[in-house]
C-alpha positions as CSV (number, residue, x, y, z in Angstrom):
1,X,-6.9,-22.9,-1.6
2,X,-5.9,-20.6,1.2
3,X,-4.7,-17.1,1.6
4,X,-1.4,-16.2,3.2
5,X,0.1,-13.0,4.5
6,X,1.7,-10.9,1.8
7,X,4.9,-10.9,3.8
8,X,5.4,-14.6,3.4
9,X,3.8,-15.2,0.0
10,X,1.1,-13.9,-2.3
11,X,-1.7,-15.9,-3.7
12,X,-1.9,-15.4,-7.4
13,X,-5.6,-15.8,-8.2
14,X,-7.1,-16.6,-11.6
15,X,-9.9,-14.3,-12.7
16,X,-11.6,-17.4,-14.1
17,X,-9.5,-20.5,-13.8
18,X,-9.4,-23.9,-12.1
19,X,-6.5,-23.4,-9.7
20,X,-4.4,-20.5,-8.6
21,X,-0.6,-20.4,-8.7
22,X,1.3,-19.3,-5.7
23,X,4.0,-16.7,-6.2
24,X,6.4,-14.9,-3.9
25,X,5.5,-11.5,-2.7
26,X,9.1,-10.4,-2.4
27,X,12.1,-10.1,-4.5
28,X,15.3,-12.0,-4.0
29,X,18.1,-10.5,-1.9
30,X,20.0,-10.8,1.3
31,X,18.5,-10.2,4.7
32,X,18.6,-6.5,5.8
33,X,18.8,-7.9,9.4
34,X,22.3,-9.2,8.6
35,X,21.6,-12.9,8.0
36,X,23.9,-12.8,4.9
37,X,25.1,-9.2,5.0
38,X,27.8,-9.3,7.7
39,X,29.9,-6.3,6.8
40,X,28.4,-3.2,8.4
41,X,29.8,0.1,7.0
42,X,31.1,3.0,9.1
43,X,28.6,5.5,10.6
44,X,29.8,8.1,8.1
45,X,29.2,6.0,5.1
46,X,25.7,5.1,6.5
47,X,25.0,8.8,7.2
48,X,25.8,9.6,3.5
49,X,23.4,6.9,2.3
50,X,20.7,8.2,4.7
51,X,21.1,11.7,3.5
52,X,20.8,10.7,-0.1
53,X,17.7,8.5,0.5
54,X,15.8,10.9,2.7
55,X,16.8,14.3,1.3
56,X,18.3,13.5,-2.2
57,X,21.2,15.6,-1.1
58,X,24.6,15.0,0.3
59,X,25.3,15.2,4.0
60,X,26.3,18.7,5.2
61,X,30.0,19.3,6.0
62,X,29.3,20.2,9.6
63,X,27.3,17.0,10.1
64,X,30.2,15.0,8.6
65,X,32.5,16.5,11.3
66,X,30.0,15.8,14.1
67,X,29.6,12.2,13.0
68,X,33.3,11.7,12.8
69,X,33.7,13.1,16.3
70,X,30.9,11.0,17.6
71,X,28.8,14.0,18.4
72,X,26.0,13.1,16.1
73,X,24.4,9.6,16.1
74,X,22.6,8.0,13.2
75,X,19.5,8.0,15.4
76,X,19.6,11.8,15.8
77,X,20.6,12.3,12.2
78,X,17.5,10.3,11.1
79,X,15.3,12.6,13.2
80,X,17.0,15.6,11.7
81,X,16.3,14.4,8.1
82,X,12.8,13.3,8.8
83,X,11.9,16.8,10.0
84,X,13.5,18.5,7.0
85,X,11.7,20.2,4.0
86,X,13.9,18.1,1.7
87,X,12.3,14.9,3.2
88,X,8.9,16.4,2.8
89,X,9.5,16.8,-1.0
90,X,11.2,13.4,-1.4
91,X,8.4,11.5,0.4
92,X,5.7,13.3,-1.6
93,X,7.4,11.8,-4.7
94,X,7.2,8.4,-3.1
95,X,3.4,8.8,-2.8
96,X,3.0,10.2,-6.3
97,X,4.6,7.2,-7.8
98,X,1.8,5.0,-6.5
99,X,-0.9,6.8,-8.4
100,X,0.1,7.4,-12.0
101,X,-2.5,8.5,-14.5
102,X,-4.2,5.7,-16.4
103,X,-6.0,5.5,-19.7
104,X,-9.2,6.0,-17.8
105,X,-8.4,9.1,-15.7
106,X,-9.4,12.2,-17.6
107,X,-7.8,15.6,-17.5
108,X,-10.3,16.8,-14.8
109,X,-9.3,14.0,-12.4
110,X,-7.2,15.2,-9.5
111,X,-4.7,12.4,-9.7
112,X,-2.6,13.7,-6.9
113,X,-5.4,13.6,-4.3
114,X,-4.5,10.1,-3.0
115,X,-0.8,11.1,-2.8
116,X,-1.7,14.2,-0.8
117,X,-3.7,12.2,1.7
118,X,-0.9,9.8,2.2
119,X,1.6,12.5,2.5
120,X,-0.5,14.5,5.0
121,X,-0.8,11.4,7.3
122,X,3.0,10.9,7.1
123,X,4.0,14.5,7.7
124,X,1.5,15.0,10.5
125,X,2.8,11.8,12.1
126,X,-0.7,10.3,12.3
127,X,-1.8,6.6,12.4
128,X,-0.9,5.4,8.9
129,X,-4.1,3.4,8.7
130,X,-5.8,6.7,8.3
131,X,-4.9,6.6,4.6
132,X,-7.9,4.1,4.3
133,X,-10.2,5.6,6.9
134,X,-9.8,9.4,6.7
135,X,-13.1,11.4,6.5
136,X,-11.3,14.3,4.9
137,X,-9.3,15.1,1.8
138,X,-6.3,17.3,1.4
139,X,-6.4,20.1,-1.1
140,X,-3.7,21.4,-3.4
141,X,-2.4,23.8,-0.7
142,X,-2.0,20.9,1.7
143,X,-5.0,21.9,3.9
144,X,-7.3,19.3,5.4
145,X,-10.9,19.5,4.0
146,X,-13.6,17.5,5.8
147,X,-15.9,15.4,3.6
148,X,-19.6,15.4,4.7
149,X,-21.6,15.0,1.5
150,X,-20.7,11.3,0.9
151,X,-19.1,8.4,2.6
152,X,-15.3,8.9,2.9
153,X,-12.6,6.4,3.2
154,X,-9.3,8.1,2.6
155,X,-7.6,7.1,-0.6
156,X,-10.1,4.5,-1.7
157,X,-13.1,6.9,-1.9
158,X,-11.2,9.4,-4.1
159,X,-12.3,9.9,-7.7
160,X,-8.9,8.7,-8.8
161,X,-9.2,5.4,-7.1
162,X,-12.7,4.8,-8.4
163,X,-12.1,6.0,-11.9
164,X,-8.6,4.6,-12.7
165,X,-9.8,1.0,-12.9
166,X,-13.3,0.2,-14.2
167,X,-15.0,-2.9,-15.6
168,X,-18.0,-5.1,-15.3
169,X,-19.3,-5.3,-11.7
170,X,-16.3,-3.3,-10.4
171,X,-14.0,-6.4,-10.6
172,X,-11.0,-4.5,-12.0
173,X,-11.3,-2.0,-9.2
174,X,-11.5,-4.8,-6.6
175,X,-8.5,-6.6,-8.2
176,X,-6.4,-3.4,-7.9
177,X,-7.5,-2.9,-4.3
178,X,-6.4,-6.4,-3.4
179,X,-3.1,-6.0,-5.0
180,X,-2.3,-2.6,-3.6
181,X,-3.6,-2.9,0.0
182,X,-3.5,-6.6,0.7
183,X,-0.7,-8.0,-1.5
184,X,-3.1,-10.4,-3.4
185,X,-2.3,-10.5,-7.1
186,X,-4.9,-11.5,-9.5
187,X,-3.8,-13.3,-12.7
188,X,-5.9,-12.0,-15.6
189,X,-7.4,-14.7,-17.9
190,X,-8.5,-14.1,-21.5
191,X,-11.5,-16.2,-22.5
192,X,-11.1,-17.9,-25.9
193,X,-12.9,-16.4,-28.9
194,X,-16.5,-17.3,-29.0
195,X,-16.7,-18.3,-25.3
196,X,-20.2,-17.7,-24.1
197,X,-19.6,-18.2,-20.4
198,X,-22.0,-16.4,-18.1
199,X,-19.8,-13.7,-16.4
200,X,-22.5,-12.4,-14.2
201,X,-22.0,-12.8,-10.4
202,X,-24.5,-15.7,-10.4
203,X,-23.0,-17.3,-13.5
204,X,-19.5,-17.3,-12.1
205,X,-20.6,-18.4,-8.7
206,X,-22.1,-21.5,-10.3
207,X,-19.1,-22.2,-12.6
208,X,-16.7,-24.5,-10.8
209,X,-13.7,-23.1,-12.7
210,X,-14.4,-19.6,-11.6
211,X,-16.2,-19.8,-8.2
212,X,-13.1,-20.4,-6.2
213,X,-11.6,-17.0,-7.0
214,X,-14.8,-14.9,-7.6
215,X,-16.9,-15.8,-4.6
216,X,-14.4,-17.3,-2.1
217,X,-15.5,-16.0,1.4
218,X,-12.0,-14.7,2.2
219,X,-10.7,-13.1,-0.9
220,X,-13.4,-13.4,-3.5
221,X,-13.3,-10.6,-6.0
222,X,-17.1,-10.3,-6.5
223,X,-17.9,-9.9,-2.7
224,X,-15.2,-7.3,-2.5
225,X,-16.4,-5.4,-5.5
226,X,-19.8,-4.9,-3.9
227,X,-18.2,-2.3,-1.5
228,X,-17.9,0.0,-4.5
229,X,-21.2,-0.9,-6.2
230,X,-22.8,2.5,-5.5
231,X,-20.2,4.3,-7.7
232,X,-20.3,4.7,-11.5
233,X,-17.3,4.3,-13.8
234,X,-16.5,8.0,-13.5
235,X,-16.2,7.7,-9.7
236,X,-19.4,9.5,-8.9
237,X,-21.8,8.1,-6.3
238,X,-25.1,6.9,-7.8
239,X,-28.1,8.9,-6.6
240,X,-30.3,7.0,-4.2
241,X,-28.0,3.9,-4.2
242,X,-27.9,2.0,-0.9
243,X,-24.6,0.2,-0.3
244,X,-25.2,-3.6,-0.3
245,X,-23.6,-6.0,2.2
246,X,-20.1,-6.9,1.0
247,X,-17.2,-8.9,2.4
248,X,-13.4,-9.1,2.4
249,X,-11.0,-11.3,4.4
250,X,-14.0,-12.8,6.2
251,X,-15.3,-9.4,7.4
252,X,-18.6,-7.9,6.2
253,X,-19.7,-4.3,5.8
254,X,-21.5,-1.8,3.6
255,X,-19.7,0.7,1.4
256,X,-16.2,2.1,1.1
257,X,-16.0,3.5,4.7
258,X,-16.6,0.0,6.1
259,X,-14.0,-1.5,3.6
260,X,-11.4,1.1,4.7
261,X,-11.9,0.2,8.4
262,X,-11.7,-3.6,7.6
263,X,-8.6,-3.4,5.4
264,X,-6.7,-1.0,7.7
265,X,-6.8,-3.4,10.6
266,X,-5.5,-6.5,8.7
267,X,-2.1,-8.0,8.8
268,X,-2.1,-7.9,5.0
269,X,-2.3,-4.1,5.0
270,X,0.4,-3.9,7.7
271,X,2.8,-6.0,5.6
272,X,2.0,-3.9,2.5
273,X,2.8,-0.7,4.4
274,X,6.1,-2.0,5.7
275,X,7.1,-3.2,2.2
276,X,6.1,0.1,0.7
277,X,8.6,2.1,2.8
278,X,11.2,-0.7,2.6
279,X,11.2,-0.6,-1.2
280,X,11.7,3.1,-1.2
281,X,14.8,2.8,1.0
282,X,16.3,-0.5,-0.1
283,X,15.3,-0.4,-3.7
284,X,13.5,-3.8,-3.7
285,X,10.7,-5.7,-2.1
286,X,11.3,-7.7,1.1
287,X,12.5,-11.2,0.3
288,X,10.9,-14.4,1.6
289,X,13.9,-15.1,3.9
290,X,13.6,-11.7,5.6
291,X,10.6,-12.7,7.8
292,X,12.5,-12.0,11.0
293,X,13.4,-8.6,9.8
294,X,9.8,-7.9,8.8
295,X,8.6,-9.1,12.2
296,X,10.9,-6.5,14.0
297,X,9.9,-3.7,11.6
298,X,6.2,-4.5,12.0
299,X,6.6,-4.7,15.8
300,X,8.2,-1.2,15.9
301,X,5.5,0.1,13.5
302,X,2.7,-1.3,15.7
303,X,4.1,-0.2,19.0
304,X,4.4,3.4,17.7
305,X,0.6,3.5,16.9
306,X,1.3,2.8,13.2
307,X,3.4,6.0,12.7
308,X,5.1,5.8,9.3
309,X,7.9,8.0,10.4
310,X,8.8,5.6,13.2
311,X,8.9,2.8,10.6
312,X,11.1,4.8,8.3
313,X,13.5,5.6,11.2
314,X,13.6,1.9,12.1
315,X,14.5,1.0,8.5
316,X,17.3,3.6,8.1
317,X,18.9,2.8,11.4
318,X,18.7,-1.0,11.0
319,X,21.8,-3.1,10.7
320,X,21.0,-4.2,7.3
321,X,20.5,-0.7,5.9
322,X,24.1,0.1,6.9
323,X,25.7,-3.1,5.6
324,X,27.2,-4.3,2.4
C-alpha cells in the first residue's frame, strides 16, 4: 500500500481489514482552468457572481457602472470585497461549518474556538499554516489570547478538537485528523458479534489483517494517536503526563505542538487547504482531472507565504470561476 497526495487521490484505509480501497478525493466536474469550460462570461456577470459568493449581496449599482465602463477590474473588485465587513461575516460562516457540535461536545464546550482561530488567521492575512501551529487562541471578542499553561497547536489543541471525537487509544481522534488535515479517509469496520480480537496497539500490530493500517510508518492510525495520548476524553491534559514519541507521514515528534508543525508543512495539508476554499467558491471538491488548476492555485498560495486571501483571490479571478 502507498499513500498519495489528497489532490490526486485519497487512500481509503480500513480500521481493521486486509486491504484498503482507493477512492477519489474530488468530485466530478469540469476543469475550472477551462479544459472543458470554454465559454467565459462577461466581466459584469463574473462580478455579480463574485459579489454573491464573497459578500452574500448583490453588486452595488456604482460598481456595475464602473465595470461596464472598464474603470473597475475584477482584480480590484476582488480586493474590495475581501476587505469588506460582509466578507468577514461570510468567511466566518465558512469556518463554522467545519466544526459542528457532536454528540460528545457538551454545552460547556466552546465549539466556535477553532473557527475563530481560522478566521483570525484569514482576516489578519497571516500564514494559513498557523491554524495548526498557533500558540494562542482567539476569544469571543476576536482578541488574540496567548496560551502559556499547556502545549498549544492552533485548532488541534482546542477542547473542541480533543473532545468531539473520542475512543480507545485516541484512534477516532486520529482518524478525524487524517481526514480533515491530510485528506486520508478511514473506512470504519465493524467486527462481527463475538469477535475476541485483541484491539490493543500490540494486538493490532501483530494482526496481519490490521497492522497495515494501524501501524504503517507513514499513515498508521496508532502512531498518530500517540500525539494526543496525554489528553483525556474531555480534552483536558492529564496531570504529569509526558508526551510519548509519535509519528505521522514519516515524521516523528512529541505532543500536539510537534504534530501541528509536521502536518502544516506537508503537501497533504496544502492540498486540503486549497480544496477547502475551492469548495466554498465552486460548490464542489476539486476533480481528479483538475490537477493542472490545482498546481497553479497551490503555486500562488505558496508564493504568497501561504496567505489564504491570496488563494481566494486567485480562485475568484481564475478563468474557470468566470466560465460556464
